[in-house]
C-alpha positions as CSV (number, residue, x, y, z in Angstrom):
1,M,28.6,69.2,7.7
2,S,31.3,68.0,9.5
3,A,32.7,64.5,9.8
4,S,31.3,63.7,13.2
5,S,28.0,65.0,12.2
6,V,27.8,62.6,9.2
7,T,28.9,59.6,11.3
8,R,26.2,60.4,13.9
9,L,23.5,60.7,11.1
10,S,24.5,57.3,9.5
11,R,24.5,55.7,12.9
12,S,21.0,57.4,13.6
13,R,19.8,56.0,10.4
14,R,21.0,52.2,10.8
15,N,19.4,52.5,14.4
16,I,16.0,53.3,12.7
17,L,16.2,50.8,10.1
18,A,17.0,48.0,12.4
19,T,14.3,49.1,14.8
20,R,11.7,49.1,11.9
21,R,12.9,45.7,10.9
22,A,12.8,43.9,14.4
23,P,9.3,42.8,14.4
24,S,9.2,41.3,11.1
25,S,12.6,39.5,12.1
26,A,11.3,37.9,15.4
27,A,8.3,36.8,13.7
28,D,10.4,34.8,11.2
29,S,12.5,33.5,13.9
30,T,9.8,31.8,15.6
31,S,8.3,29.9,12.6
32,A,11.7,28.9,11.0
33,P,13.4,26.2,12.4
34,H,16.9,26.9,14.3
35,D,19.9,26.4,12.0
36,G,22.4,27.3,14.5
37,T,23.1,30.9,13.2
38,E,22.8,34.0,15.3
39,S,19.6,35.9,14.9
40,S,19.8,39.6,14.2
41,S,16.2,40.1,15.5
42,T,17.0,41.9,18.8
43,G,17.1,45.4,17.2
44,V,20.6,46.1,17.9
45,S,22.9,47.2,15.5
46,V,26.4,45.7,14.9
47,R,29.4,47.8,14.6
48,P,31.8,47.0,12.1
49,E,35.2,45.8,13.3
50,A,38.3,47.7,13.0
51,G,39.8,47.6,9.4
52,V,36.8,46.9,7.7
53,T,35.1,49.1,5.6
54,P,31.6,50.0,6.8
55,Q,28.8,48.9,4.4
56,S,26.1,51.4,3.5
57,S,22.8,51.0,5.6
58,D,20.8,49.5,2.6
59,S,23.4,47.0,2.0
60,A,23.7,46.0,5.6
61,V,20.0,45.4,5.8
62,T,19.8,43.5,2.7
63,A,22.7,41.3,4.0
64,T,20.9,40.8,7.4
65,R,17.5,39.5,5.6
66,T,19.7,37.2,3.6
67,D,21.2,35.6,6.7
68,T,18.1,35.1,8.6
69,T,16.1,33.7,5.8
70,E,18.8,31.0,5.1
71,T,17.5,27.6,6.1
72,P,18.8,24.1,5.4
73,T,17.6,22.4,2.4
74,P,15.2,19.8,3.4
75,R,16.3,16.2,2.6
76,K,14.0,14.3,0.2
77,K,12.6,11.3,1.8
78,Q,14.0,8.3,0.2
79,R,11.3,5.6,-1.0
80,L,11.8,2.3,0.9
81,L,12.3,0.0,-2.1
82,W,11.5,-3.7,-0.2
83,P,7.8,-2.8,0.3
84,D,7.3,-2.2,-3.3
85,I,9.1,-5.4,-4.0
86,G,6.9,-7.1,-1.6
87,K,3.9,-5.9,-3.4
88,G,5.4,-7.1,-6.6
89,I,6.0,-10.4,-5.6
90,S,2.5,-10.6,-4.0
91,I,0.4,-9.3,-7.2
92,L,2.7,-11.7,-9.2
93,G,1.6,-14.6,-6.8
94,V,-2.1,-13.6,-7.1
95,C,-2.0,-13.6,-10.8
96,F,-0.3,-16.9,-10.9
97,L,-2.9,-18.6,-8.6
98,H,-5.9,-17.2,-10.3
99,A,-4.3,-18.6,-13.8
100,T,-4.0,-21.9,-12.0
101,I,-7.5,-21.9,-10.7
102,Y,-9.1,-20.5,-14.0
103,T,-7.2,-23.6,-15.9
104,P,-9.3,-26.8,-15.7
105,D,-7.5,-29.3,-13.3
106,G,-4.7,-26.7,-13.0
107,V,-4.4,-27.2,-9.3
108,Y,-3.3,-30.9,-10.1
109,T,-0.2,-29.5,-11.8
110,A,3.4,-28.5,-10.7
111,A,2.0,-25.0,-10.5
112,N,0.2,-25.7,-7.2
113,A,3.5,-26.5,-5.4
114,V,4.5,-22.9,-6.4
115,N,1.0,-21.8,-5.0
116,D,1.4,-23.9,-1.8
117,W,4.8,-22.1,-1.0
118,L,3.5,-18.5,-1.9
119,G,0.4,-19.0,0.1
120,P,1.7,-17.5,3.4
121,V,3.1,-14.6,1.5
122,R,0.9,-13.5,-1.3
123,L,-1.8,-11.5,0.3
124,P,-0.3,-11.2,3.9
125,M,2.4,-9.3,2.4
126,F,-0.3,-7.1,0.8
127,F,-1.9,-6.4,4.0
128,M,1.1,-6.0,6.0
129,V,2.5,-3.3,3.7
130,S,-0.9,-1.6,3.4
131,G,-0.8,-1.2,7.2
132,L,2.9,-0.3,7.2
133,F,1.9,3.1,5.8
134,S,-1.5,3.7,7.4
135,Y,-0.5,4.5,11.0
136,K,-1.4,8.4,10.3
137,V,-4.9,7.6,10.0
138,R,-5.1,7.6,13.8
139,R,-4.4,11.3,13.8
140,Q,-7.1,12.2,11.0
141,T,-10.6,13.3,11.1
142,L,-13.2,11.0,9.3
143,G,-13.3,13.8,6.5
144,E,-9.5,13.7,6.2
145,L,-9.6,9.8,6.1
146,W,-12.0,9.9,3.2
147,H,-9.9,12.2,1.2
148,S,-6.6,10.7,1.8
149,R,-7.6,7.0,1.8
150,L,-10.9,5.8,1.9
151,R,-12.0,7.1,-1.6
152,F,-9.1,5.5,-3.3
153,L,-10.0,2.2,-2.0
154,L,-14.0,2.4,-1.9
155,I,-14.4,4.1,-5.3
156,P,-12.2,1.5,-7.4
157,Y,-14.0,-1.3,-5.6
158,L,-17.7,-0.1,-6.3
159,V,-16.9,0.6,-10.1
160,W,-14.9,-2.5,-10.8
161,A,-16.2,-5.3,-8.6
162,P,-19.7,-5.1,-10.2
163,L,-17.9,-5.4,-13.6
164,E,-16.0,-8.5,-12.4
165,L,-19.1,-10.3,-11.1
166,W,-21.1,-9.4,-14.3
167,S,-18.2,-10.8,-16.5
168,K,-18.1,-14.0,-14.5
169,M,-22.1,-14.6,-15.1
170,W,-21.7,-13.6,-18.8
171,A,-18.8,-15.9,-19.6
172,N,-20.6,-19.0,-18.2
173,N,-23.9,-17.8,-19.5
174,F,-25.7,-17.5,-16.3
175,E,-28.6,-15.2,-16.0
176,I,-27.5,-11.7,-15.2
177,D,-28.9,-11.2,-11.5
178,T,-28.4,-7.6,-10.6
179,H,-29.7,-8.1,-6.9
180,E,-27.1,-11.0,-6.5
181,I,-24.4,-8.6,-8.0
182,V,-25.2,-5.7,-5.3
183,T,-25.3,-8.2,-2.6
184,S,-22.0,-9.9,-3.3
185,V,-20.3,-6.3,-3.4
186,V,-21.8,-5.0,-0.2
187,H,-20.6,-8.3,1.6
188,G,-17.2,-8.4,-0.2
189,E,-18.0,-11.8,-1.9
190,C,-16.2,-11.1,-5.2
191,G,-12.8,-11.4,-6.7
192,L,-11.8,-7.9,-5.5
193,W,-12.8,-8.5,-1.7
194,F,-9.1,-7.4,-0.8
195,L,-10.2,-3.7,-1.4
196,H,-13.3,-4.4,0.7
197,C,-11.3,-5.7,3.6
198,L,-8.9,-2.6,3.3
199,V,-11.9,-0.4,3.8
200,L,-13.0,-2.1,7.0
201,F,-9.4,-2.5,8.3
202,T,-8.6,1.1,7.7
203,L,-11.8,2.0,9.5
204,A,-11.0,-0.1,12.3
205,V,-7.7,1.4,12.8
206,W,-9.3,4.9,12.9
207,V,-11.9,3.7,15.6
208,T,-9.2,2.4,17.9
209,K,-7.5,6.1,17.6
210,W,-8.4,6.6,21.3
211,L,-6.8,3.3,22.6
212,P,-2.9,2.8,23.3
213,D,-1.1,1.0,20.5
214,H,-0.8,-2.4,22.4
215,W,-4.3,-2.5,23.3
216,A,-5.3,-1.5,19.6
217,L,-3.1,-4.3,18.6
218,A,-5.1,-6.8,20.9
219,V,-8.5,-5.6,19.3
220,S,-7.4,-7.3,15.8
221,V,-7.6,-10.8,17.5
222,L,-11.1,-10.6,18.7
223,P,-12.6,-11.6,15.6
224,W,-10.7,-15.0,16.4
225,L,-12.6,-15.3,19.6
226,W,-15.9,-14.6,18.0
227,Q,-15.4,-16.9,15.2
228,M,-15.0,-19.9,17.7
229,C,-18.5,-19.8,18.6
230,N,-20.1,-18.8,15.4
231,P,-20.4,-20.1,11.7
232,V,-17.7,-18.6,9.4
233,T,-18.6,-17.0,6.1
234,P,-16.3,-16.2,3.3
235,T,-16.2,-12.8,3.9
236,Q,-15.6,-13.3,7.9
237,S,-12.7,-15.7,7.0
238,H,-11.0,-13.0,5.2
239,I,-11.4,-10.7,8.0
240,F,-10.3,-13.3,10.5
241,N,-7.3,-14.2,8.5
242,Y,-5.9,-10.9,7.7
243,M,-7.1,-8.2,10.0
244,P,-4.3,-9.2,12.7
245,V,-1.8,-8.9,9.8
246,Y,-2.9,-5.6,8.8
247,F,-2.8,-4.3,12.3
248,V,0.7,-5.7,12.8
249,G,1.8,-3.4,10.1
250,V,0.2,-0.6,11.6
251,F,1.5,-0.9,15.2
252,M,4.7,-2.8,14.7
253,R,6.0,-0.5,12.1
254,P,9.3,0.2,13.8
255,A,10.1,-3.2,14.5
256,L,9.4,-4.3,10.9
257,L,11.4,-1.3,9.5
258,A,14.3,-2.6,11.8
259,L,13.9,-6.2,10.7
260,A,14.5,-5.3,7.1
261,R,17.6,-3.4,8.1
262,K,18.9,-6.5,9.6
263,W,18.9,-8.6,6.4
264,R,22.6,-9.5,6.8
265,S,22.1,-11.1,10.2
266,P,22.1,-14.9,9.8
267,W,20.6,-15.0,13.2
268,C,17.4,-13.0,12.0
269,W,17.4,-15.4,8.9
270,A,17.7,-18.5,11.1
271,G,14.9,-17.4,13.5
272,S,12.5,-16.1,10.7
273,F,12.8,-19.4,8.9
274,A,12.2,-21.6,11.9
275,L,9.1,-19.5,12.5
276,F,7.9,-19.7,9.1
277,W,8.5,-23.6,9.0
278,C,6.7,-24.1,12.5
279,T,3.6,-22.1,11.4
280,K,3.5,-23.9,8.0
281,V,3.7,-27.5,9.8
282,A,0.9,-26.4,12.2
283,Y,-1.2,-25.1,9.6
284,S,-0.9,-28.6,7.5
285,H,-1.7,-30.7,10.7
286,F,-4.6,-28.5,12.0
287,G,-6.0,-26.3,9.3
288,E,-5.4,-27.4,5.8
289,S,-6.3,-31.1,6.7
290,Y,-9.8,-30.1,6.8
291,D,-11.2,-33.7,5.7
292,H,-8.9,-35.3,8.3
293,L,-10.5,-33.3,10.8
294,V,-13.8,-34.1,9.9
295,E,-12.8,-37.7,9.8
296,M,-11.6,-37.3,13.3
297,G,-15.1,-36.5,14.6
298,I,-14.7,-32.8,14.6
299,A,-17.7,-31.1,13.5
300,H,-17.6,-29.2,10.1
301,N,-18.0,-25.7,11.5
302,D,-15.4,-26.5,14.1
303,A,-13.0,-27.6,11.4
304,G,-13.5,-24.5,9.2
305,Q,-12.9,-22.5,12.4
306,L,-9.6,-24.1,12.9
307,D,-8.7,-23.7,9.4
308,V,-9.2,-19.9,9.8
309,L,-7.4,-19.8,12.9
310,F,-4.4,-21.6,11.7
311,S,-4.5,-19.9,8.3
312,S,-3.9,-16.5,10.3
313,I,-1.3,-17.9,12.3
314,R,0.6,-19.1,9.4
315,A,0.2,-15.7,7.8
316,L,1.9,-13.9,10.8
317,G,4.7,-16.4,10.9
318,A,5.9,-15.9,7.5
319,L,5.9,-12.2,7.7
320,P,9.7,-11.9,9.3
321,L,11.1,-14.1,6.6
322,S,9.0,-12.5,3.7
323,I,10.5,-9.1,4.7
324,L,14.1,-10.6,4.8
325,V,13.5,-11.9,1.4
326,C,12.3,-8.7,0.1
327,A,15.1,-6.8,1.7
328,L,17.6,-9.1,0.2
329,V,16.2,-8.9,-3.2
330,A,16.3,-4.9,-2.8
331,Q,20.3,-5.4,-3.2
332,I,19.9,-7.2,-6.7
333,P,19.2,-4.4,-9.3
334,L,18.4,-6.9,-11.9
335,L,15.4,-8.3,-9.7
336,A,14.5,-5.2,-7.7
337,R,13.7,-3.0,-10.4
338,P,11.1,-4.9,-12.5
339,L,9.5,-6.1,-9.2
340,Q,9.7,-2.4,-8.0
341,Y,8.0,-1.2,-11.2
342,I,5.2,-3.9,-10.8
343,G,4.6,-3.5,-7.3
344,Q,3.9,0.4,-7.8
345,R,1.2,-0.7,-10.3
346,T,-0.3,-3.5,-8.1
347,L,-3.9,-1.6,-8.3
348,V,-4.2,-1.5,-12.1
349,I,-3.3,-5.4,-12.4
350,Y,-5.5,-6.3,-9.5
351,L,-8.7,-4.5,-10.7
352,F,-9.1,-6.3,-14.0
353,H,-7.0,-9.4,-14.4
354,M,-9.9,-11.7,-13.4
355,T,-12.3,-9.6,-15.7
356,A,-9.9,-10.1,-18.7
357,M,-9.8,-14.0,-18.0
358,N,-13.6,-14.0,-17.7
359,L,-14.3,-12.1,-20.9
360,T,-11.5,-14.2,-23.1
361,W,-10.4,-17.8,-21.4
362,D,-13.4,-18.5,-19.4
363,R,-15.7,-17.4,-22.1
364,A,-13.9,-19.4,-24.8
365,L,-14.0,-22.7,-22.6
366,Y,-18.1,-22.4,-22.5
367,V,-18.7,-21.2,-26.0
368,Y,-16.3,-23.8,-27.6
369,G,-17.0,-26.7,-25.0
370,I,-13.0,-27.0,-24.7
371,R,-13.1,-27.3,-21.0
372,E,-13.4,-31.3,-21.0
373,D,-10.3,-31.4,-23.5
374,V,-8.3,-29.0,-21.6
375,T,-8.9,-31.6,-18.4
376,N,-8.1,-34.5,-20.1
377,A,-4.9,-32.6,-21.7
378,S,-1.2,-33.5,-20.6
379,D,0.3,-31.7,-17.7
380,N,2.5,-29.7,-20.2
381,V,-0.7,-28.3,-21.9
382,R,-2.3,-27.1,-18.6
383,M,1.1,-25.5,-17.6
384,A,1.2,-23.7,-20.9
385,C,-2.5,-22.6,-20.3
386,I,-1.3,-21.3,-16.7
387,F,1.6,-19.5,-18.1
388,G,-0.5,-18.0,-21.1
389,L,-3.2,-16.9,-18.5
390,F,-0.5,-15.3,-16.3
391,I,0.8,-13.2,-19.2
392,L,-2.8,-12.4,-19.8
393,C,-3.2,-11.0,-16.2
394,L,-0.2,-8.8,-16.6
395,A,-1.4,-7.4,-19.8
396,S,-4.6,-6.5,-18.5
397,G,-2.7,-4.3,-16.0
398,W,-0.9,-2.4,-19.0
399,V,-4.4,-2.1,-20.3
400,V,-5.9,-0.3,-17.3
401,E,-2.6,1.8,-16.8
402,Q,-3.5,3.1,-20.2
403,C,-7.3,3.8,-19.3
404,K,-6.0,6.3,-16.3
405,R,-5.5,8.9,-18.9
406,L,-9.1,8.7,-20.3
407,P,-12.0,10.9,-19.0
408,V,-14.4,9.4,-16.3
409,V,-12.6,5.6,-16.6
410,G,-9.4,7.1,-15.3
411,W,-11.2,8.7,-12.2
412,T,-12.7,5.3,-11.3
413,I,-9.0,4.2,-10.9
414,R,-7.5,7.3,-9.5
415,P,-10.2,9.3,-7.9
416,S,-7.7,12.3,-7.1
417,I,-7.7,13.5,-11.0
418,P,-10.3,15.4,-12.4
419,F,-13.9,13.6,-13.4
420,F,-13.3,15.0,-16.8
421,H,-10.1,16.1,-18.8
422,F,-9.9,18.6,-21.4
423,P,-6.4,18.2,-22.7
424,L,-6.7,20.5,-25.7
425,R,-7.8,23.4,-23.6
426,E,-5.0,22.9,-21.1
427,R,-2.5,22.9,-23.8
428,K,-3.8,26.1,-25.3
429,A,-3.9,27.7,-21.7
430,A,-0.3,26.5,-21.4
431,S,1.0,27.8,-24.5
432,A,-0.6,31.2,-23.7
433,S,0.8,31.5,-20.5
């Protein structure tokens, strides 16, 4: 066979192979992101340049496939640090507040000043961070919303809230009223009301999915208008206080993230502190001074409504300063790491810390009759009790963290894991494979 015949044959072979490969290459190019490289999906063979040794047809096809399938490695999204720090500070503030309340006359100690300053930050930061990562629920169906978010809130609440109420009744030797427990859980009148509110707020954001963002944000203040003409229950006060905060986290996410990146700006610090101080002063004069308002002739119901209104205003006013503080703490590894660790485990601490105090401390106060002794003790003794209960709250979180590995119990904390675990079978299957 002559050299020209061999050349023509090899060219024909390359053209046939390129033609056969063209449809699959075109399909890949429509789905893969464009990386700036030239695609060979046209089906046209490329002749080698002069001076370059031609490759065999098989190797050429292999090289072409390698080039077309190369895509840039996706960058791993870096987890924001300051929201975890904010949750860590919040759960520590919640535990310290409850430790103060559980201590007889603990509110009359120096701990009350700490609780007063953390008041605008504790729960508002919780709700704001929860809303910050909840915008995607507006794009989900109700089934997707259940699997991605609602079940992680509702199942732990329905399991652990009755336990908290039962432990409170048992600790004080009250008659266990099942109907009262069920009613309190349904209405959110229990120690775990935060999860109850999160379920309602998530559904409210989902319902407003057909509204523009600014109109959906305006919906969150409608409860303010309603409560001005109606009596306020504890559950409603929680909704009125924190629904605007949650919606701000959802619909003002870009502005909040931009503010966190400006933690070096002295103007942001000055403006945020001024806003915090003004709302705090307004609350102390019109909201916190409930008895003073009643003495001025304002009806009890109206005074309670003003308290709810200005409490919500105070919570919104504290958000910018809280974000800047968390962003600043994120730059200090010695503080950031433990707060981040705690912030990623807020649920396990929140679920059981009050139940732990009911089963131990509150029960001991009743059984041994030492409530009066603690009340009449010095401030140092009561402060020691507060710090002891604070440590107990954190230890209860560690206990629940270990319970996540147990069958059934672990599912009530994190419903994404199987209801039952068979670790022995899993190990055998892994070793066999």
